[in-house]
Backbone as numpy.savetxt, mean C-alpha at the origin, in Angstrom:
# Nx Ny Nz CAx CAy CAz Cx Cy Cz
-13.53 -7.39 33.04 -14.25 -6.67 32.08 -13.35 -5.81 31.21
-12.30 -5.39 31.64 -11.42 -4.50 30.83 -10.83 -5.43 29.77
-10.53 -6.68 30.05 -10.01 -7.68 29.16 -10.92 -7.85 27.96
-12.23 -7.89 28.25 -13.22 -8.15 27.21 -13.30 -6.92 26.31
-13.18 -5.68 26.86 -13.21 -4.48 26.16 -12.06 -4.34 25.16
-10.81 -4.87 25.63 -9.72 -4.81 24.80 -9.84 -5.78 23.59
-10.48 -6.96 23.92 -10.72 -8.02 22.95 -11.68 -7.49 21.86
-12.68 -6.81 22.36 -13.64 -6.18 21.41 -12.88 -5.16 20.40
-12.12 -4.41 21.06 -11.36 -3.36 20.25 -10.41 -4.02 19.32
-9.71 -5.19 19.79 -8.88 -5.97 18.94 -9.69 -6.53 17.70
-10.75 -7.13 17.87 -11.57 -7.65 16.86 -12.08 -6.53 15.89
-12.43 -5.40 16.47 -12.80 -4.31 15.60 -11.73 -3.80 14.72
-10.56 -3.74 15.21 -9.26 -3.18 14.54 -8.93 -4.35 13.54
-8.99 -5.63 13.80 -8.71 -6.68 12.76 -9.68 -6.58 11.59
-10.95 -6.30 11.87 -11.98 -6.04 10.80 -11.62 -4.93 9.96
-11.18 -3.82 10.62 -10.71 -2.62 9.80 -9.53 -3.04 8.93
-8.48 -3.75 9.34 -7.44 -4.15 8.57 -7.89 -5.12 7.42
-8.64 -5.99 7.78 -9.21 -6.99 6.79 -9.89 -6.21 5.69
-10.74 -5.27 5.95 -11.27 -4.43 4.99 -10.23 -3.63 4.11
-9.33 -3.14 4.82 -8.17 -2.34 4.15 -7.49 -3.27 3.25
-7.15 -4.53 3.58 -6.47 -5.44 2.75 -7.29 -5.84 1.53
-8.67 -6.09 1.72 -9.48 -6.42 0.58 -9.58 -5.19 -0.41
-9.58 -3.97 0.15 -9.54 -2.79 -0.80 -8.26 -2.87 -1.58
-7.15 -3.21 -0.99 -5.93 -3.11 -1.64 -5.91 -4.23 -2.65
-6.43 -5.44 -2.57 -6.59 -6.46 -3.46 -7.12 -5.93 -4.84
-8.04 -4.97 -4.67 -8.73 -4.43 -5.89 -7.86 -3.29 -6.43
-7.18 -2.54 -5.63 -6.42 -1.39 -6.07 -5.05 -1.71 -6.72
-4.43 -2.68 -6.22 -3.00 -2.84 -6.72 -2.87 -3.25 -8.09
-3.88 -4.05 -8.72 -3.75 -4.25 -10.21 -3.82 -2.94 -11.05
-4.65 -2.03 -10.42 -4.75 -0.77 -11.26 -3.35 -0.01 -11.18
-2.71 -0.05 -10.00 -1.44 0.64 -9.82 -0.47 0.01 -10.73
-0.47 -1.34 -10.80 0.56 -2.09 -11.50 0.28 -1.64 -13.13
-0.97 -1.61 -13.52 -1.23 -1.24 -14.88 -0.72 0.16 -15.22
-0.83 1.03 -14.27 -0.43 2.55 -14.42 1.05 2.65 -14.32
1.76 1.77 -13.79 3.28 1.94 -13.62 3.92 1.78 -15.11
4.96 2.69 -15.28 5.70 2.50 -16.61 6.94 1.81 -16.32
7.52 1.77 -15.20 8.60 1.04 -14.83 8.33 -0.43 -14.66
9.04 -1.31 -15.37 8.77 -2.68 -15.26 9.09 -3.20 -13.79
10.08 -2.65 -13.17 10.44 -3.02 -11.82 9.25 -2.67 -10.78
8.81 -1.50 -11.00 7.64 -1.06 -10.17 6.31 -1.89 -10.52
6.08 -2.10 -11.72 4.89 -2.94 -12.07 5.10 -4.36 -11.42
6.18 -4.86 -11.53 6.41 -6.19 -10.90 6.41 -6.12 -9.46
6.81 -5.09 -8.82 6.71 -4.96 -7.40 5.16 -4.87 -6.87
4.40 -4.18 -7.59 3.00 -4.08 -7.32 2.34 -5.43 -7.45
2.65 -6.09 -8.54 2.11 -7.46 -8.70 2.49 -8.45 -7.60
3.81 -8.38 -7.17 4.32 -9.19 -6.12 3.66 -8.92 -4.83
3.41 -7.56 -4.56 2.79 -7.16 -3.40 1.26 -7.56 -3.40
0.61 -7.62 -4.62 -0.81 -8.18 -4.72 -0.78 -9.54 -4.09
0.13 -10.40 -4.51 0.15 -11.78 -4.10 0.39 -11.88 -2.52
1.24 -10.98 -2.03 1.51 -10.96 -0.61 0.27 -10.45 0.09
-0.50 -9.48 -0.47 -1.67 -8.98 0.24 -2.72 -10.07 0.26
-2.86 -10.89 -0.79 -3.77 -11.93 -0.72 -3.39 -12.89 0.47
-2.14 -13.09 0.75 -1.61 -13.89 1.97 -2.06 -13.13 3.21
-1.95 -11.95 3.18 -2.26 -11.09 4.42 -3.79 -11.34 4.76
-4.54 -11.33 3.74 -6.05 -11.56 3.87 -6.29 -12.96 4.46
-5.51 -13.84 3.94 -5.55 -15.28 4.37 -5.23 -15.44 5.85
-4.11 -14.82 6.29 -3.69 -14.83 7.60 -4.70 -14.19 8.52
-5.37 -13.08 8.16 -6.38 -12.55 9.02 -7.54 -13.41 9.12
-8.00 -14.15 7.94 -9.07 -15.08 8.03 -8.71 -16.16 9.05
-7.45 -16.56 9.17 -6.98 -17.64 10.24 -7.24 -17.13 11.54
-6.89 -15.81 11.73 -7.08 -15.19 13.12 -8.61 -15.14 13.52
-9.32 -14.71 12.53 -10.76 -14.62 12.74 -11.43 -15.99 13.03
-10.99 -17.02 12.39 -11.47 -18.32 12.56 -11.08 -18.76 13.96
-9.91 -18.56 14.46 -9.36 -18.96 15.70 -10.23 -18.24 16.91
-10.72 -17.04 16.47 -11.42 -16.23 17.49 -12.97 -16.49 17.36
-13.31 -17.32 16.36 -14.70 -17.74 16.17 -15.54 -16.47 15.80
-14.96 -15.58 15.02 -15.52 -14.33 14.63 -15.53 -14.24 12.99
-16.43 -13.37 12.51 -16.43 -13.12 11.11 -15.53 -11.85 10.85
-14.89 -11.91 9.68 -13.98 -10.78 9.33 -14.60 -9.56 8.74
-15.95 -9.56 8.45 -16.63 -8.57 7.82 -17.34 -7.58 8.87
-17.91 -6.58 8.29 -18.72 -5.66 9.18 -18.10 -4.26 9.44
-16.98 -4.03 8.76 -16.31 -2.71 9.11 -15.76 -2.26 7.76
-15.88 -0.87 7.50 -15.21 -0.21 6.38 -14.13 0.56 6.81
-12.95 0.30 6.23 -11.72 1.14 6.59 -11.70 2.44 5.84
-12.13 3.47 6.52 -12.18 4.82 5.84 -10.79 5.32 5.55
-9.78 4.98 6.39 -8.40 5.33 6.09 -7.93 4.88 4.80
-8.04 3.52 4.56 -7.59 2.93 3.35 -8.40 3.39 2.14
-9.70 3.58 2.47 -10.59 4.06 1.33 -9.97 5.43 0.79
-9.54 6.35 1.74 -8.95 7.62 1.32 -7.69 7.43 0.61
-6.74 6.53 1.11 -5.48 6.30 0.50 -5.73 5.70 -0.90
-6.59 4.79 -1.07 -6.91 4.16 -2.29 -7.42 5.26 -3.38
-8.25 6.06 -2.83 -8.82 7.13 -3.67 -7.74 8.13 -4.17
-6.80 8.38 -3.24 -5.67 9.31 -3.62 -4.76 8.59 -4.67
-4.61 7.27 -4.43 -3.80 6.52 -5.49 -4.49 6.50 -6.77
-5.81 6.49 -6.74 -6.52 6.47 -8.09 -6.46 7.91 -8.73
-6.46 8.93 -7.87 -6.29 10.32 -8.43 -4.91 10.42 -9.09
-3.87 9.76 -8.53 -2.43 9.86 -9.10 -2.54 9.16 -10.43
-3.17 8.06 -10.50 -3.32 7.26 -11.75 -3.81 8.11 -12.90
-4.90 8.93 -12.52 -5.55 9.70 -13.48 -4.96 11.07 -13.81
-3.85 11.40 -13.05 -3.16 12.65 -13.32 -2.42 12.59 -14.76
-2.02 13.79 -15.22 -1.43 13.84 -16.51 0.03 13.61 -16.47
0.65 13.23 -15.38 2.07 12.98 -15.32 2.34 11.71 -16.04
3.56 11.74 -16.61 4.06 10.62 -17.46 5.29 9.98 -16.96
5.50 8.80 -17.43 6.87 7.98 -17.17 7.21 8.05 -15.73
8.47 8.37 -15.59 9.16 8.30 -14.19 8.42 9.24 -13.18
7.86 10.40 -13.68 7.10 11.31 -12.81 5.97 10.55 -12.28
5.17 9.99 -13.19 4.00 9.20 -12.67 4.36 8.10 -11.71
5.48 7.35 -12.11 5.89 6.28 -11.20 6.33 6.85 -9.83
7.00 7.95 -9.71 7.33 8.74 -8.49 6.17 8.83 -7.65
5.09 9.37 -8.32 3.86 9.61 -7.63 3.06 8.34 -7.14
3.19 7.33 -7.94 2.63 5.96 -7.59 3.40 5.39 -6.33
4.66 5.62 -6.45 5.54 5.15 -5.18 5.07 5.89 -3.92
4.85 7.19 -4.05 4.56 7.94 -2.90 3.17 7.54 -2.37
2.22 7.25 -3.23 0.94 6.74 -2.93 1.08 5.32 -2.20
1.80 4.50 -2.79 2.04 3.19 -2.22 2.72 3.20 -0.86
3.59 4.19 -0.70 4.32 4.22 0.59 3.42 4.76 1.75
2.55 5.63 1.32 1.51 6.06 2.36 0.63 4.86 2.78
0.32 3.97 1.91 -0.48 2.80 2.28 0.41 1.99 3.14
1.53 1.74 2.80 2.45 0.78 3.53 2.65 1.36 5.01
2.81 2.72 5.15 2.97 3.32 6.41 1.71 3.08 7.32
0.55 3.27 6.60 -0.75 3.05 7.35 -0.82 1.66 7.85
-0.49 0.66 6.96 -0.53 -0.69 7.29 0.48 -1.12 8.46
1.68 -0.56 8.36 2.62 -0.81 9.39 2.01 -0.34 10.77
1.44 0.77 10.82 0.98 1.31 12.07 -0.25 0.46 12.48
-1.11 -0.04 11.61 -2.28 -0.83 11.85 -1.87 -2.18 12.45
-0.92 -2.84 11.72 -0.45 -4.10 12.16 0.28 -4.08 13.46
1.10 -3.07 13.64 1.84 -2.88 14.96 0.81 -2.75 16.09
-0.23 -2.08 15.88 -1.29 -1.84 17.00 -2.00 -3.22 17.28
-2.44 -3.87 16.27 -3.09 -5.23 16.54 -2.19 -6.19 17.16
-0.96 -6.23 16.75 -0.17 -7.18 17.20 0.13 -6.94 18.72
0.24 -5.64 19.10 0.43 -5.27 20.48 -0.78 -5.81 21.35
-2.04 -5.63 20.69 -3.19 -6.12 21.44 -3.23 -7.60 21.53
-2.82 -8.26 20.41 -2.79 -9.78 20.45 -1.76 -10.21 21.54
-0.65 -9.51 21.71 0.20 -9.83 22.79 -0.35 -9.71 24.11
-1.13 -8.67 24.45 -1.74 -8.37 25.68 -2.76 -9.40 25.97
-3.44 -9.87 24.98 -4.50 -10.85 25.07 -4.08 -12.33 25.04
-2.70 -12.43 24.97 -2.06 -13.76 24.90 -2.51 -14.64 23.73
-2.79 -13.99 22.48 -3.10 -14.66 21.32 -1.81 -14.96 20.56
-1.06 -16.01 21.02 0.31 -16.33 20.49 0.22 -16.55 18.92
-0.61 -17.37 18.48 -0.67 -17.69 17.05 -0.97 -16.44 16.27
-1.85 -15.66 16.74 -2.14 -14.35 16.07 -0.96 -13.40 16.07
-0.19 -13.38 17.17 1.05 -12.57 17.27 2.02 -13.09 16.21
2.13 -14.38 15.98 3.02 -14.88 14.89 2.64 -14.40 13.53
1.35 -14.61 13.23 0.77 -14.27 11.94 0.91 -12.77 11.71
0.57 -11.87 12.67 0.60 -10.51 12.45 2.00 -10.10 12.46
2.97 -10.67 13.10 4.42 -10.27 13.01 4.90 -10.58 11.56
4.52 -11.72 10.97 4.91 -12.18 9.69 4.42 -11.00 8.62
3.14 -10.63 8.81 2.66 -9.68 7.90 3.32 -8.29 8.13
3.52 -7.97 9.34 4.20 -6.63 9.65 5.59 -6.64 8.96
6.35 -7.75 9.16 7.62 -7.84 8.49 7.62 -7.68 6.97
6.60 -8.26 6.35 6.39 -8.11 4.90 6.12 -6.70 4.52
5.19 -6.03 5.39 4.90 -4.60 4.98 5.99 -3.56 5.17
6.88 -3.98 6.18 8.11 -3.19 6.31 9.17 -3.44 5.18
9.21 -4.72 4.77 10.08 -4.95 3.60 9.64 -4.25 2.31
8.32 -4.33 2.03 7.85 -3.62 0.92 8.07 -2.18 1.01
7.87 -1.47 2.10 8.23 -0.20 2.22 9.70 0.05 1.90
10.58 -0.85 2.42 12.03 -0.65 2.13 12.35 -0.78 0.62
11.63 -1.76 -0.06 11.82 -1.90 -1.51 11.33 -0.68 -2.28
10.21 -0.14 -1.87 9.73 1.09 -2.44 10.64 2.25 -2.31
11.24 2.45 -1.20 12.25 3.52 -0.85 13.47 3.36 -1.83
13.97 2.09 -1.95 15.04 1.85 -2.85 14.71 2.12 -4.30
13.54 1.74 -4.69 13.08 2.00 -6.02 12.95 3.53 -6.22
12.37 4.11 -5.32 12.26 5.60 -5.34 13.55 6.28 -5.53
14.56 5.87 -4.91 15.78 6.50 -4.95 16.23 6.51 -6.45
15.93 5.59 -7.26 16.36 5.54 -8.65 15.34 6.42 -9.38
14.02 6.09 -9.27 13.04 6.68 -10.11 12.86 8.12 -9.88
13.07 8.64 -8.67 12.89 9.98 -8.36 14.08 10.78 -9.00
15.24 10.27 -9.21 16.31 10.92 -9.90 15.99 11.11 -11.29
15.44 9.86 -11.98 15.05 9.93 -13.29 13.93 10.99 -13.65
12.96 11.01 -12.65 11.88 12.03 -12.75 12.35 13.37 -12.70
13.32 13.60 -11.85 13.94 15.01 -11.71 14.65 15.40 -13.00
15.43 14.35 -13.58 16.01 14.74 -14.78 14.99 14.93 -16.00
13.98 14.22 -15.93 12.97 14.45 -16.96 12.37 15.83 -16.73
12.10 16.17 -15.59 11.60 17.56 -15.33 12.41 18.59 -15.76
13.74 18.50 -15.47 14.82 19.50 -15.91 14.73 19.60 -17.39
14.68 18.48 -18.07 14.77 18.48 -19.53 13.51 19.15 -20.15
12.36 18.99 -19.43 10.99 19.60 -19.90 11.12 21.06 -19.65
11.70 21.56 -18.54 11.88 22.98 -18.23 12.65 23.61 -19.18
13.80 22.94 -19.63 14.72 23.45 -20.61 14.00 23.64 -21.97
13.24 22.71 -22.35 12.43 22.80 -23.64 11.44 23.94 -23.56
10.80 24.06 -22.44 9.83 25.23 -22.41 10.59 26.62 -22.30
11.69 26.61 -21.63 12.51 27.89 -21.52 12.99 28.22 -22.96
13.24 27.37 -23.79 13.74 27.73 -25.23 12.61 27.88 -26.25
11.44 28.21 -25.75 10.26 28.32 -26.65 9.60 26.98 -27.14
10.22 25.90 -26.77 9.70 24.67 -27.05 8.44 24.27 -26.21
7.85 23.35 -26.75 6.68 22.90 -25.92 7.01 21.49 -25.32
6.23 21.17 -24.34 6.41 19.81 -23.72 5.96 18.76 -24.83
6.66 17.57 -24.72 6.27 16.69 -25.64 4.95 15.96 -25.22
4.19 15.58 -26.12 2.95 15.02 -25.84 3.11 13.53 -25.43
2.08 12.96 -24.99 2.22 11.53 -24.51 2.64 10.68 -25.66
2.04 10.96 -26.91 2.44 10.05 -28.04 3.88 10.14 -28.48
4.44 11.30 -28.14 5.86 11.56 -28.50 6.87 10.67 -27.60
6.33 10.35 -26.47 7.08 9.55 -25.38 6.92 8.09 -25.62
5.95 7.63 -26.51 5.69 6.23 -26.59 6.80 5.48 -27.28
């Protein structure tokens, strides 16, 4: 009986992740469009393709379980996507906006890393070997994306800080911050 309860939880968690990934498929193009750094934009676009692959892997797992992937709304991802949307609409510009987008993306990655680690552990206990392989591949990709975001942040955050310092100097000398059109 306990084995069945864990299987039910496993399927429930897989549905949660599936919904999370489908939310990301919709959110990543918006993040890419908002990015000012070409490298960040390209990273978001690359991760969009990876995310579509994650959805496909999850569909393979559901098919093997003879289950449907639908039926659950991932409230956690919904909140993270909403926060990312708020970052997009903020008045920050250039590298500062990119730094905020990276922060939002890393929160998503950390959420996914935790979720995939959990369901992979369940799959191992349930002796779902193919699912373990598929989930391990996705988990590795999520960790790699987080690592790339960290590397990109180490450059962009420095540029954002330099931009902030320059803006503060302008304001301290009686000058005003440059408008968006002045940065174009």
